[in-house]
N, C-alpha and C positions, 0 to 999 in steps of 0.2 A: 305451587304452582311454577312450571322451567319458564322462566325468559325464551322470550322467542323472536327478540328483538334482533336487526337485521345490522350486521358487524359495518360499521363507518364505512363511507366511500371513499377510495382513494384514486388518485391521478396519477401516471407517470407519462413524464415527457420524455423524450427522446429513448427511440427503439433502436439501437444497436443490437447486436448479441446480447449483451447486458443487459439494457433493458428490455426486453421478450421476454428473457431469465424471472425478472422483477416481475414485470406486470403479470406474468404467469403464475407466479405464485401468490400473489394475493386474488386470482381470481381463484386459483383452485384453494384459497381457504376461505372461500366462500365473501372478499370483500367486494360490493358492486364497485367495477373498477374500466375508468376513462382514462384512455390513450392518444399520445397525440405523437407524430411524428412527421420531417418533413415529408418523406416518402408515405404517403399513407397504407402503399402496399403490404409494407414490413409488419401493418396491424392487421393483416387479412384472418392471420391464423391463431388470434387473439380475441377476433372477433366473433370468429367461428364456437370459439369456448366461452362466449356470453360477455366477453369488454364492448366496448361503446367507443367509437372514434371519433374524437371530438377534431371540428373544421376547422380548429386553429387553435392558438396554445392560450389564447384568454378564455376560450370554451374551458379547454382542459384545466383552467385552474379556479373558475370560476364551477366548475362541478362537483369540488370534495373541498371537503376543509384541511385534507392529507394531501400535500403536493410531493409526491418522490421525482429530482430530477437526474437523471444519468443521459449526459452528454458527452461530447467527446474532450472538450476544454472547457473552461470558468470565460473565457472570452466569447465561446458563443453561447454557454448563458446567461452571460452581460445583454449581449443581442438580443437575444429573442425576450428576455424580460424586462429589460427596460423601457419599452414603450407601456407596459401594464404594470405600473407602480400603482393606481388604486384598485388593480383587482389581487394586490396582496395582502392590504388589508385582510384582517382575521384569519389570515392561513398559516400554514404552518409548513414549510419549506422544509424537505429531506433532502438535501443535495449530497448525492453518489458521485459527484463527477471529479475525475481524478486534477489535480494539480496542486500547488505549494499550500504553505500556512498562510501566506499571508494571502490569499487567494482565498484563504476560508474566514480572515479574519473582518475581509472588508468587503466581502460579500455577507456576511453577520451584520454588521453594520448598516449595511446597503437597505436588507431585509428589513430590519430592527425599526428603521427610519419611517418606512413606507408601511407599519402598519401593521406588518407578518410577526412571526415568530418562526426560528431558525435551529436547526441540526446538521452540521455538516457529517460526513461517514466518509471512510475508507473501508471499499470491499477486497479482504484479504484473499480471493479465489477466482476461479475462472465461469463462466455462465452456465454450466453443467453442473456446479456446485451448488447454486442458488436451492432453497428450502432445506436443505440438510441440516440436521442438529448441530452437527460438527463444525459447520461452515460460521467462518470469522470474519464479524461486520465491526471496525471501530466507530464511535460516535462520540462526538463531544459538542457541547453546547449547555443550557440550563438544563441539570440534571432533573428537576421536577416535569419539564418538558418530555424526557425521553423516556422517565417511567410511564408515562401516561401513553405513549405510544408504543412501551416496551413490547408488549404482548402482538400487536400487528406487524413490527420490525422485526421480532422474531420469526415471524415469517417465510423472511428472505434467508436469515442466518440464525442459525440456535443460539449461537454463542456472539450473542449480540453484544459486544463489551464496550460499555461507558468508560470512557475514560478521564473528562474534565470538562470545566466551565471555556476553558478557552477554548475555542472552533478551531485552533489548528491543530490541536495536539494528536487529532488523528491521523492528520495525513504528515505529522511528523516522525508517528509511527509506522504509516507503509511507506513513506520513503525510506525510512532507515531497513527497515526488513527487505527492501529492493536492492539497498545497496549492497547488502550480506548475500543477496541471490547473485544479482550482478558479479560482484565480486569472484564469488563461488565458481559461476558459472564461465567467467572468464577465463578463470583461471584453469578449469577444468579442460577448454578449449587450448590453451595453452599448451597443456601438457599433450594432451594428442597429437596436436602439429608436432610437439617433439618428437612423440611416440613414432610416428607416421616415417622419419626420418630414419627409422630403422626398420623399415615395415612392418613394424607391429601393431596390431588392431586394437580398435578399441574394446571388441569383442573381451579380445587376451587380455587387456588389463584393466576388465572390469571386474573381477574376483578380488585383485591386490586394490586397486579404486576402494569397492566397496569397505572391505577391510580399513581402510586405512582412514575412511569419513566416521565410521562407527564407534572403531576403537580411541583413535584421538580427535581428530579434527570436529566431530561434533560434543565430544565432551570435554572440550578445551573452548569451544563459544557458548556453552550450557551450562558452565561452571559457577555455583551461586557462591561460592569462596571467592572462582575470580573476581565476580561483578561486583564483590563486593569491596574488594581489592582495588579494582577502577574506581570504585565511586569514592573510597578515600583516600585516591593518589597514591597506592602503595603497591611501587612498582620492583620489589625485591623479588628475587627466586633463588632459587639452587638449582632448576633444571636445566634453563635454555635463554642464556643472556643475549644479549644487545651483540656482542662479540661476535656469538657462534650464528647469527640470523644473517648478522651482518654478512657474514663471510659467506653464507648459506646460500642466500640472493647472488652474490660475486658468482658462486659457481652457476645456477642458474641460468644467469646475464651470457655468461661467458661460451655456457655450452651450446646456449639458444644460436648467440653469436657463429659458432663456431657450422650450427647446421642452418644458417640462413633464415633465421626463425626472428620474429618480429621482438622486440623487448622493450618497445615503448612505454608499455602501462608498469612494467619493474623499475626503471629506472626512478619515478620519483620517489617509488618504496625506497629503493636502495639509500635515496638522498637523504631520506630523514634518518634510516639507521645509522649514514656518516653524518650525519649532524651529529647526532644523539651520541656518538661515540665521543667525537670529539667536545663535545660538553662535558665529557667525565661520566658517563652511565653508560660504558660501556659494559658494565656487571649486572646489572638492572636487567627485566625483562623487557623485550620488545614490545610489549606494551607501553611503553614511555613514549614512545612516536607519538601518541593521541595528544600528549600537548602540543606537538608541531600542527598537529590536523585542526588542535580547535583554534592555535594561534596562527595562521600561515606566515612567514616573513615575507615582508613586502618589500618588493625590488626596485 
């Protein structure tokens, strides 16, 4: 005889765009879902689909053994949960709020002290991607706890990646990927500002930018051989050394200055290359600047 057990209840605290998407995924997955938000009108659509609107944060926490939190900051989360320490006992808190690794570690200790269990996570997606099989969400904390709730968490994103017992690791992954994105994004904006000085549109440039990204940049950043060499501290190269890249940076800086384009973001990068050349590493790969990033000079 088939089991007819009802899926476990879930509470979602915080109904920004992401929180609404998370709660909606649980409702669609058949879980009795309780929601709370400062502005109750944010819950209207979810209630129409079957969710229950809690009258308070305490009510939302006590309604379910699994509580998913998605707020603007850890500070906001702390302000909401601090008065409810007794309600945390016996609850599993899955925090998908963005912050820093230390935020996650401190929160994990705080929840544990008050009798709760804790997983920290980082959503690598926009709200429209919640619920898709390819959507990536990182998790950290007790592996056994993650495995217990993995089927439920996969409703939020099929690519639920458990990383570490260290609650801060998901946010390290998150912020590292975002660092790559913002670096590339700003570089692209700088490029188009420079192009605009010659009345070259982004549309005209796009085919060449796409080719450059696909043929050179993406392979460079995702090369397993290069990753292993970085791990090993092997900066030998016969392709493009520090001297060459230092010169390339100087050309970009000088050309940008000639056209009245800001070079503020490029100057620190150039300074690192200059420093490594002065230390005698001109023949090494540009990747050696990671040493200066790991151990910045104290002025």
